VEXDREN-2710 file (C-alpha; in Angstrom, 1 decimal):
% VEXDREN-2710
k/r/px/py/pz
1/MET/0.0/0.0/0.0
2/THR/1.4/3.4/-0.9
3/ASN/1.8/6.3/1.5
4/PHE/-0.9/8.0/-0.6
5/THR/-3.4/5.3/0.2
6/ARG/-2.5/5.4/3.9
7/ARG/-3.0/9.2/3.9
8/THR/-6.3/8.8/2.1
9/PHE/-7.5/6.3/4.7
10/ALA/-6.4/8.6/7.5
11/GLN/-8.4/11.4/6.0
12/LEU/-11.4/9.2/5.9
13/PHE/-11.2/7.5/9.3
14/GLY/-8.5/9.3/11.3
15/ALA/-4.8/9.0/11.8
16/THR/-5.1/6.6/14.8
17/ALA/-7.1/4.0/12.9
18/ALA/-4.7/4.2/9.9
19/SER/-1.6/3.8/12.0
20/SER/-3.0/0.8/14.0
21/LEU/-3.7/-1.4/11.0
22/SER/-1.3/-3.6/9.1
23/LEU/-1.0/-2.9/5.4
24/PRO/-3.1/-5.9/4.3
25/ALA/-5.7/-5.1/6.9
26/LEU/-5.6/-1.4/5.9
27/ALA/-6.1/-2.4/2.2
28/ALA/-9.1/-4.6/3.0
29/ALA/-10.7/-2.0/5.2
30/ALA/-10.2/0.7/2.6
31/LYS/-11.8/-1.6/-0.1
32/ASP/-14.8/-2.2/2.2
33/ALA/-15.1/1.3/3.6
34/VAL/-14.9/3.5/0.5
35/PRO/-18.5/3.8/-0.9
36/GLN/-19.4/3.3/-4.5
37/PRO/-20.1/6.6/-6.2
38/ALA/-23.8/7.4/-6.1
39/LEU/-25.7/6.6/-9.3
40/PRO/-27.0/9.9/-10.8
41/ALA/-30.8/10.1/-10.7
42/SER/-30.7/10.6/-14.5
43/ARG/-29.5/7.0/-14.8
44/ARG/-31.8/5.2/-12.3
45/PHE/-34.9/3.3/-13.0
46/PRO/-38.1/3.8/-10.9
47/PRO/-38.3/2.0/-7.6
48/GLY/-39.9/-1.4/-8.0
49/PHE/-38.8/-1.8/-11.6
50/LEU/-38.7/-5.5/-12.3
51/TRP/-35.4/-6.9/-13.6
52/GLY/-35.7/-10.4/-15.0
53/SER/-34.6/-13.0/-17.5
54/ALA/-36.5/-15.4/-19.7
55/THR/-36.3/-18.9/-21.1
56/ALA/-38.6/-21.3/-23.0
57/SER/-39.5/-24.9/-22.3
58/TYR/-38.2/-26.7/-25.3
59/GLN/-35.1/-24.6/-25.3
60/VAL/-34.0/-25.5/-21.8
61/GLU/-35.8/-28.3/-20.2
62/GLY/-34.7/-31.5/-22.0
63/ALA/-36.2/-34.7/-20.4
64/VAL/-38.4/-35.0/-23.5
65/ASN/-39.4/-38.6/-22.7
66/GLU/-39.8/-38.3/-18.9
67/ASP/-42.8/-38.3/-16.6
68/GLY/-45.4/-38.7/-19.3
69/ARG/-44.5/-35.8/-21.5
70/GLY/-45.9/-36.3/-25.0
71/PRO/-44.0/-35.3/-28.2
72/SER/-44.3/-31.8/-29.7
73/VAL/-43.8/-30.5/-33.2
74/TRP/-40.3/-29.5/-32.2
75/ASP/-39.4/-33.0/-31.2
76/THR/-40.5/-34.2/-34.6
77/PHE/-39.0/-31.3/-36.6
78/SER/-35.6/-31.5/-34.9
79/HIS/-35.3/-35.2/-35.4
80/THR/-36.0/-34.8/-39.1
81/PRO/-32.7/-34.9/-41.0
82/GLY/-31.6/-31.5/-42.5
83/LYS/-34.0/-29.3/-40.5
84/THR/-31.7/-28.1/-37.8
85/TYR/-28.0/-27.2/-37.5
86/LEU/-26.0/-30.5/-37.4
87/GLY/-29.3/-32.3/-36.5
88/ASP/-29.3/-30.7/-33.0
89/THR/-32.3/-31.4/-30.9
90/GLY/-33.7/-30.3/-27.6
91/ASP/-33.6/-33.8/-26.1
92/VAL/-31.3/-32.6/-23.3
93/ALA/-30.8/-28.9/-23.9
94/ASP/-29.8/-27.4/-20.6
95/ASP/-31.3/-30.3/-18.6
96/HIS/-33.3/-27.6/-16.7
97/TYR/-35.9/-30.2/-15.8
98/HIS/-33.4/-31.8/-13.4
99/ARG/-31.3/-28.7/-12.7
100/TYR/-34.0/-26.0/-12.1
101/ALA/-33.0/-25.6/-8.5
102/GLU/-29.4/-24.9/-9.5
103/ASP/-30.6/-22.4/-12.1
104/ILE/-32.8/-20.6/-9.7
105/GLN/-29.8/-20.2/-7.4
106/ILE/-28.1/-18.6/-10.4
107/MET/-31.1/-16.2/-10.7
108/LYS/-31.0/-15.4/-7.1
109/GLY/-27.2/-14.7/-7.3
110/LEU/-27.9/-12.2/-10.1
111/GLY/-30.5/-10.5/-8.0
112/LEU/-33.3/-11.2/-10.5
113/LYS/-36.7/-9.9/-9.3
114/THR/-38.7/-12.0/-11.8
115/TYR/-38.3/-14.9/-14.2
116/ARG/-40.3/-15.6/-17.3
117/PHE/-40.6/-19.3/-18.3
118/SER/-42.9/-21.3/-20.5
119/ILE/-44.9/-24.4/-19.9
120/ALA/-44.6/-27.3/-22.3
121/TRP/-48.2/-28.0/-23.3
122/SER/-47.5/-31.7/-23.9
123/ARG/-46.1/-32.1/-20.4
124/VAL/-49.5/-31.2/-19.0
125/PHE/-51.7/-32.7/-21.8
126/PRO/-49.5/-35.3/-23.7
127/THR/-51.8/-35.4/-26.7
128/GLY/-52.9/-31.7/-26.4
129/THR/-56.4/-32.6/-25.0
130/GLY/-58.0/-35.3/-22.9
131/ALA/-56.8/-36.3/-19.4
132/PRO/-54.1/-34.1/-17.8
133/ASN/-50.8/-35.6/-16.8
134/PRO/-50.3/-34.9/-13.0
135/LYS/-46.5/-35.4/-13.2
136/GLY/-46.2/-32.7/-15.8
137/LEU/-47.9/-30.1/-13.8
138/ASP/-46.1/-31.2/-10.6
139/PHE/-42.8/-30.3/-12.2
140/TYR/-43.9/-26.7/-12.7
141/SER/-45.4/-26.6/-9.2
142/ARG/-42.1/-27.6/-7.7
143/MET/-40.3/-25.0/-9.7
144/LEU/-42.7/-22.3/-8.7
145/ASP/-42.2/-23.1/-5.0
146/THR/-38.5/-22.9/-5.4
147/LEU/-38.7/-19.6/-7.3
148/LEU/-40.9/-18.0/-4.7
149/ALA/-38.7/-19.3/-1.9
150/ALA/-35.8/-17.5/-3.6
151/GLY/-37.9/-14.2/-3.7
152/ILE/-38.4/-14.3/-7.5
153/GLN/-41.8/-13.6/-9.1
154/PRO/-42.8/-16.0/-11.8
155/TYR/-44.2/-14.8/-15.1
156/CYS/-45.7/-17.7/-17.2
157/THR/-46.0/-18.1/-20.9
158/LEU/-48.4/-20.8/-21.9
159/TYR/-47.3/-21.4/-25.5
160/HIS/-43.8/-20.9/-26.7
161/TRP/-44.1/-22.8/-30.0
162/ASP/-44.1/-26.5/-28.8
163/LEU/-47.5/-27.6/-30.1
164/PRO/-48.3/-31.2/-29.1
165/GLN/-47.6/-33.4/-32.1
166/THR/-51.0/-35.2/-31.8
167/LEU/-52.7/-31.8/-32.5
168/GLN/-50.4/-31.2/-35.5
169/ASP/-51.4/-34.6/-36.8
170/GLN/-55.0/-33.3/-36.7
171/GLY/-54.1/-30.2/-38.7
172/GLY/-52.3/-28.1/-36.1
173/TRP/-53.0/-24.4/-36.4
174/GLU/-54.7/-24.9/-39.7
175/ASN/-57.5/-26.5/-37.7
176/ARG/-59.7/-24.1/-35.8
177/ASP/-60.2/-26.8/-33.1
178/THR/-56.6/-26.2/-32.0
179/ALA/-57.6/-22.8/-30.8
180/GLN/-60.2/-24.2/-28.5
181/ALA/-57.8/-26.9/-27.3
182/PHE/-55.3/-24.2/-26.4
183/ALA/-57.9/-22.3/-24.5
184/ASP/-58.9/-25.5/-22.5
185/TYR/-55.2/-26.1/-21.7
186/ALA/-54.6/-22.5/-20.7
187/GLY/-57.7/-22.4/-18.4
188/TYR/-56.7/-25.7/-16.7
189/VAL/-53.1/-24.5/-16.0
190/ALA/-54.1/-21.1/-14.8
191/GLY/-56.8/-22.5/-12.5
192/ARG/-54.2/-24.7/-10.8
193/LEU/-51.2/-22.4/-10.7
194/CYS/-52.8/-19.0/-10.1
195/ASP/-52.2/-19.3/-6.4
196/ARG/-48.5/-18.6/-7.2
197/ILE/-48.5/-16.9/-10.6
198/GLN/-50.1/-13.5/-11.0
199/HIS/-49.1/-12.9/-14.6
200/PHE/-49.9/-15.2/-17.5
201/MET/-48.9/-14.7/-21.1
202/THR/-51.0/-16.7/-23.6
203/THR/-48.5/-16.9/-26.5
204/ASN/-45.0/-16.0/-27.4
205/GLU/-44.4/-14.3/-30.8
206/LEU/-47.5/-15.2/-32.9
207/ARG/-45.7/-13.7/-35.9
208/SER/-42.7/-16.0/-35.5
209/PHE/-44.4/-19.4/-35.1
210/VAL/-46.9/-18.6/-37.9
211/GLU/-44.5/-17.2/-40.5
212/LEU/-41.5/-19.3/-39.8
213/GLY/-43.4/-22.5/-39.3
214/TYR/-46.2/-22.3/-41.8
215/LYS/-45.0/-19.8/-44.4
216/ASP/-41.2/-20.1/-44.7
217/GLY/-41.0/-23.7/-43.4
218/VAL/-37.7/-23.1/-41.5
219/HIS/-39.3/-23.9/-38.1
220/ALA/-41.6/-26.6/-36.9
221/PRO/-43.8/-27.9/-38.4
222/GLY/-41.9/-26.9/-41.5
223/LEU/-44.8/-26.1/-43.8
224/LYS/-45.0/-23.7/-46.8
225/LEU/-48.6/-22.8/-47.1
226/SER/-50.3/-20.6/-49.6
227/ARG/-50.9/-16.9/-48.7
228/ALA/-54.5/-17.7/-47.9
229/GLY/-53.4/-20.7/-45.8
230/VAL/-51.0/-18.6/-43.8
231/ALA/-53.6/-15.9/-43.3
232/GLN/-56.1/-18.5/-41.9
233/VAL/-53.4/-20.0/-39.6
234/ASN/-52.7/-16.5/-38.4
235/HIS/-56.4/-16.0/-37.6
236/HIS/-56.6/-19.3/-35.7
237/ALA/-53.6/-18.3/-33.7
238/VAL/-54.9/-14.9/-32.6
239/LEU/-58.3/-16.5/-31.9
240/ALA/-56.5/-19.0/-29.7
241/HIS/-55.1/-16.1/-27.8
242/GLY/-58.5/-14.5/-27.3
243/LEU/-60.2/-17.7/-26.3
244/ALA/-57.3/-18.4/-23.8
245/VAL/-57.7/-14.9/-22.2
246/LYS/-61.3/-15.7/-21.5
247/ALA/-60.5/-19.2/-20.2
248/ILE/-57.9/-17.9/-17.9
249/ARG/-60.1/-15.3/-16.4
250/ALA/-62.9/-17.8/-15.9
251/ALA/-60.6/-20.3/-14.1
252/ALA/-58.1/-18.1/-12.2
253/LYS/-58.6/-16.2/-9.0
254/PRO/-59.5/-12.5/-9.1
255/GLY/-56.5/-10.2/-9.7
256/THR/-54.7/-12.6/-12.0
257/LYS/-53.3/-10.6/-14.9
258/VAL/-53.4/-11.8/-18.5
259/GLY/-51.4/-10.6/-21.6
260/LEU/-49.2/-11.9/-24.3
261/ALA/-45.6/-11.6/-25.5
262/GLU/-45.3/-10.4/-29.1
263/ASN/-42.4/-9.4/-31.3
264/ALA/-44.2/-6.4/-32.7
265/ILE/-42.1/-4.8/-35.5
266/PRO/-40.5/-1.7/-33.9
267/THR/-41.0/1.0/-36.4
268/VAL/-38.4/3.8/-35.8
269/PRO/-38.8/7.2/-37.3
270/VAL/-35.6/7.6/-39.5
271/ILE/-35.4/11.2/-38.2
272/GLU/-37.3/12.3/-35.1
273/THR/-39.3/15.1/-36.7
274/PRO/-43.2/15.3/-36.6
275/GLU/-43.8/14.0/-40.1
276/HIS/-41.5/10.9/-39.6
277/ILE/-42.9/10.2/-36.1
278/GLU/-46.4/10.2/-37.6
279/ALA/-45.2/7.9/-40.3
280/ALA/-43.6/5.5/-37.8
281/THR/-46.9/5.5/-35.8
282/ARG/-48.9/4.6/-38.9
283/ALA/-46.3/1.9/-39.7
284/TYR/-46.4/0.4/-36.3
285/ARG/-50.2/-0.2/-36.6
286/GLU/-50.1/-1.5/-40.2
287/GLU/-46.9/-3.6/-40.0
288/ASN/-48.3/-5.4/-37.0
289/ALA/-51.9/-5.5/-38.4
290/SER/-52.5/-9.3/-38.2
291/TYR/-50.9/-9.8/-34.8
292/LEU/-50.7/-7.1/-32.1
293/THR/-53.0/-4.7/-33.8
294/VAL/-55.9/-7.1/-34.3
295/VAL/-55.4/-8.2/-30.7
296/MET/-55.6/-4.7/-29.4
297/GLU/-58.4/-3.5/-31.7
298/GLY/-60.4/-6.6/-32.4
299/ARG/-60.4/-5.9/-36.1
300/TYR/-58.1/-6.3/-39.0
301/THR/-57.1/-3.0/-40.6
302/ASP/-58.6/-2.1/-44.0
303/LEU/-55.2/-2.0/-45.6
304/TYR/-54.4/-5.5/-44.4
305/LEU/-57.6/-7.0/-45.7
306/GLU/-57.2/-5.1/-49.0
307/SER/-53.7/-6.3/-49.4
308/LEU/-54.9/-10.0/-49.1
309/GLY/-57.9/-9.6/-51.3
310/ALA/-59.4/-13.1/-51.9
311/ASP/-56.8/-14.6/-49.6
312/ALA/-58.1/-12.8/-46.5
313/PRO/-59.0/-15.1/-43.6
314/LYS/-62.5/-16.3/-43.0
315/TYR/-63.9/-15.2/-39.6
316/THR/-67.0/-14.3/-37.7
317/ALA/-67.9/-11.1/-35.8
318/GLU/-67.9/-13.1/-32.6
319/GLU/-64.4/-14.4/-33.2
320/MET/-63.2/-10.8/-33.7
321/ARG/-64.8/-9.8/-30.4
322/THR/-63.0/-12.6/-28.7
323/ILE/-59.6/-11.8/-30.3
324/GLY/-60.0/-8.2/-29.1
325/THR/-60.7/-9.1/-25.4
326/PRO/-59.0/-6.4/-23.4
327/LEU/-55.7/-7.3/-21.8
328/ASP/-54.2/-6.4/-18.4
329/PHE/-50.7/-5.9/-19.9
330/ILE/-48.7/-6.5/-23.1
331/GLY/-45.2/-7.9/-23.4
332/LEU/-43.0/-6.7/-26.3
333/ASN/-40.0/-8.8/-27.5
334/VAL/-37.6/-6.3/-29.1
335/TYR/-34.6/-7.2/-31.2
336/ASN/-34.5/-5.6/-34.7
337/PRO/-35.8/-2.2/-35.6
338/VAL/-37.1/-1.1/-39.0
339/PHE/-36.9/2.5/-40.1
340/ALA/-39.9/4.4/-41.4
341/ARG/-40.1/7.7/-43.2
342/ALA/-43.0/9.9/-44.3
343/SER/-44.3/9.3/-47.9
344/HIS/-47.2/10.4/-50.1
345/SER/-48.3/6.8/-50.6
346/ALA/-51.7/5.5/-49.6
347/LYS/-50.2/4.1/-46.4
348/GLY/-48.6/7.4/-45.4
349/TYR/-45.2/5.8/-44.7
350/GLU/-42.4/3.9/-46.3
351/ILE/-40.1/1.3/-44.7
352/ILE/-36.4/1.9/-45.5
353/THR/-34.2/-1.0/-46.4
354/ASN/-31.0/-0.9/-44.4
355/PRO/-27.8/-0.9/-46.3
356/GLN/-25.5/-3.9/-46.3
357/SER/-23.2/-2.1/-44.0
358/TYR/-25.8/-1.7/-41.2
359/PRO/-24.3/-3.3/-38.0
360/HIS/-25.3/-6.8/-37.2
361/MET/-24.7/-9.1/-34.2
362/TYR/-23.5/-12.7/-34.5
363/SER/-26.9/-14.0/-35.7
364/PRO/-27.2/-12.8/-39.3
365/TRP/-30.9/-11.7/-38.7
366/LEU/-30.1/-9.6/-35.6
367/GLN/-29.4/-6.0/-36.4
368/MET/-28.2/-3.6/-33.8
369/GLY/-31.0/-1.1/-33.3
370/PRO/-31.4/0.1/-29.7
371/GLU/-34.0/2.8/-30.7
372/GLY/-36.5/0.0/-31.2
373/ILE/-36.8/-0.6/-27.5
374/TYR/-37.8/3.0/-27.1
375/TRP/-40.2/3.3/-30.0
376/SER/-42.1/0.0/-29.6
377/PRO/-43.5/0.6/-26.1
378/LYS/-43.9/4.3/-26.9
379/LEU/-46.0/3.7/-30.0
380/ALA/-48.0/0.9/-28.4
381/THR/-49.0/3.3/-25.6
382/LYS/-49.8/6.1/-28.0
383/LEU/-52.0/3.9/-30.2
384/TRP/-53.8/1.8/-27.6
385/ASN/-53.4/3.6/-24.3
386/VAL/-51.8/0.5/-22.8
387/LYS/-51.6/0.7/-19.0
388/GLU/-48.8/-1.8/-18.3
389/ILE/-46.0/-3.0/-20.6
390/PHE/-43.0/-5.3/-20.1
391/ILE/-40.1/-5.9/-22.4
392/THR/-40.5/-9.7/-22.4
393/GLU/-37.3/-10.4/-24.5
394/ASN/-34.2/-8.6/-25.5
395/GLY/-30.7/-9.9/-26.0
396/THR/-28.2/-11.0/-28.5
397/SER/-26.0/-13.9/-29.6
398/SER/-22.2/-13.8/-29.5
399/THR/-19.3/-16.1/-30.4
400/ASP/-18.8/-16.6/-26.6
401/VAL/-15.4/-18.4/-26.4
402/LEU/-14.1/-19.6/-23.1
403/THR/-10.6/-18.3/-22.2
404/PRO/-8.1/-20.7/-20.6
405/GLU/-9.0/-19.1/-17.3
406/GLY/-12.7/-20.0/-17.8
407/GLU/-13.9/-16.5/-18.6
408/VAL/-16.2/-15.3/-21.4
409/TYR/-15.5/-11.7/-22.3
410/ASP/-18.6/-11.0/-24.3
411/THR/-18.0/-7.3/-24.7
412/ASP/-20.2/-7.2/-27.8
413/ARG/-23.2/-8.4/-25.7
414/VAL/-22.4/-5.8/-23.0
415/MET/-22.3/-3.1/-25.6
416/PHE/-25.6/-4.3/-27.0
417/LEU/-27.3/-4.4/-23.6
418/ARG/-25.9/-1.0/-22.5
419/ASN/-27.2/0.7/-25.6
420/TYR/-30.6/-0.9/-25.4
421/LEU/-31.0/-0.2/-21.7
422/THR/-30.1/3.4/-22.3
423/GLN/-33.0/3.7/-24.7
424/LEU/-35.2/1.7/-22.3
425/HIS/-34.4/4.3/-19.6
426/ARG/-35.3/7.0/-22.0
427/VAL/-38.8/5.6/-22.6
428/VAL/-39.4/4.9/-18.9
429/SER/-38.3/8.4/-17.9
430/GLU/-40.9/9.8/-20.3
431/GLY/-43.7/8.2/-18.3
432/VAL/-44.5/5.2/-20.6
433/PRO/-45.9/2.5/-18.2
434/LEU/-43.1/0.1/-18.7
435/LYS/-42.8/-2.0/-15.5
436/GLY/-40.0/-4.5/-16.2
437/TYR/-37.4/-6.0/-18.5
438/PHE/-36.7/-9.7/-19.2
439/LEU/-33.2/-10.3/-20.7
440/TRP/-33.0/-13.1/-23.2
441/SER/-31.6/-15.3/-22.0
442/LEU/-30.5/-16.7/-18.6
443/LEU/-28.5/-19.6/-20.2
444/ASP/-27.1/-20.6/-23.5
445/ASN/-29.8/-22.9/-24.9
446/TYR/-31.3/-24.7/-27.8
447/GLU/-31.7/-22.0/-30.4
448/TRP/-34.4/-23.6/-32.6
449/ALA/-33.2/-24.3/-36.1
450/ASP/-29.8/-22.9/-35.2
451/GLY/-29.3/-25.7/-32.7
452/TYR/-26.4/-25.0/-30.3
453/SER/-24.5/-22.9/-32.8
454/LYS/-25.8/-19.6/-31.5
455/ARG/-25.5/-18.6/-27.8
456/PHE/-27.9/-16.1/-26.4
457/GLY/-27.2/-16.7/-22.7
458/ILE/-25.5/-14.5/-20.1
459/HIS/-24.3/-17.8/-18.6
460/TYR/-22.1/-20.1/-20.7
461/VAL/-23.3/-23.7/-20.8
462/ASP/-20.9/-26.5/-21.6
463/PHE/-23.5/-28.8/-23.1
464/ALA/-21.3/-31.9/-22.5
465/THR/-21.0/-31.4/-18.8
466/GLN/-23.9/-28.9/-18.2
467/LYS/-21.5/-26.6/-16.3
468/ARG/-22.8/-23.1/-16.1
469/THR/-20.3/-20.2/-16.2
470/PRO/-21.2/-16.5/-15.8
471/LYS/-20.1/-14.4/-18.8
472/PHE/-19.0/-10.8/-18.5
473/SER/-22.5/-9.8/-19.5
474/ALA/-23.9/-11.6/-16.4
475/LYS/-21.6/-9.5/-14.2
476/PHE/-22.8/-6.4/-16.1
477/TYR/-26.4/-7.2/-15.6
478/LYS/-26.0/-8.1/-11.9
479/GLU/-24.5/-4.6/-11.5
480/VAL/-27.4/-3.0/-13.3
481/ILE/-29.9/-4.8/-11.1
482/ALA/-28.0/-3.9/-7.9
483/ARG/-28.0/-0.2/-8.8
484/ASN/-31.4/-0.3/-10.4
485/GLY/-29.8/1.7/-13.2
486/LEU/-27.2/1.9/-15.9
487/ALA/-23.8/0.7/-14.7
END
């Protein structure tokens, strides 16, 4: 210890204390005694802001053949040659089914206030309908008890893409009956778990599982339907959401909140001037017309129906009322922005195609656009007067290489998170009712068709040994939570 350090300690605590301690003891005392600089109010989040993380059942649980779980479309798809990277499957994934207690301790160590998880439909109803499987629900019951004992609030997603295969064999989301089957499952689960879960999300990313699974064929069930077929699948999916909202409210205790998690396209004004902001507002409503907009308004926009013409979905007025059932909150998954500018077109806006040089993260589809996490909740509030919003997913992949010392210096992910959280703070400070943030994801996991080639976790997982190692981003996020502000 230098004389300067001893003099500094003496100034803080007096000469007698400084002279009576050995140098190692003096150093330790100085480390413990000198307070952290106070975080400026301009960088703090409101008291009670919920910091969380998120996972999904098929991506982390494994144990696909245990305790009566039935197969899902992702079991079938991932075991079909050529459908996923190197034929990777979620058979084991993070083995969270057996290691959930360890993972909850990781959450507690981070200081998480809340955890968003999804329930595997085929664990509870192995064939999608019929008699429930008690062992399936028991797993989630045990996990909930462990979460609550750790002081972590559970937020539950009822459908994160793993449709029971038996229902797919009967037409899947092309079959309207699937919407009712989902509602029955949602009501059953909510009725039995609402004593410990206060927030239920019906579906995760309607847009993704409809378009990637039924239009592009790159996700389960791997279909490429006609435009009319996709539009009808889309309608059945939003109808399932609406029916589930009603079923949850009928089965759960009063005060249970219901919403959804949707990857609404964040339309960002290319320049923040009134005409471009108005264009971005129009774009947010129209670019999300068949997903979040129809859920919030209970009707398809005229432009959406006109664009489909004879391929528009078939529906009834009663179905539209059900789809538009009011929600208690909405969750927004935010990754990529799109930029909108004013135009004299019939739509009143134009989406700008980003140049090839636009910055990307490790996943080719993931563009760096922190403004999206500001504009998505801001425009949702402006359009629909939403009273409670959560960012239910936000994060990035990285190459994530372990050093010989066992560290992962994912500075790109830290950069990504710092920039997005800066914009998140901006929107919260303007009074938008954004109550919490769920980082994607707690752990490296099974990344759908990308298998294990893309890592989104803030904890590195050695999939051979299942060892979890905190990355630099985990340390960054832990500091954000501890300060309730930007570190």
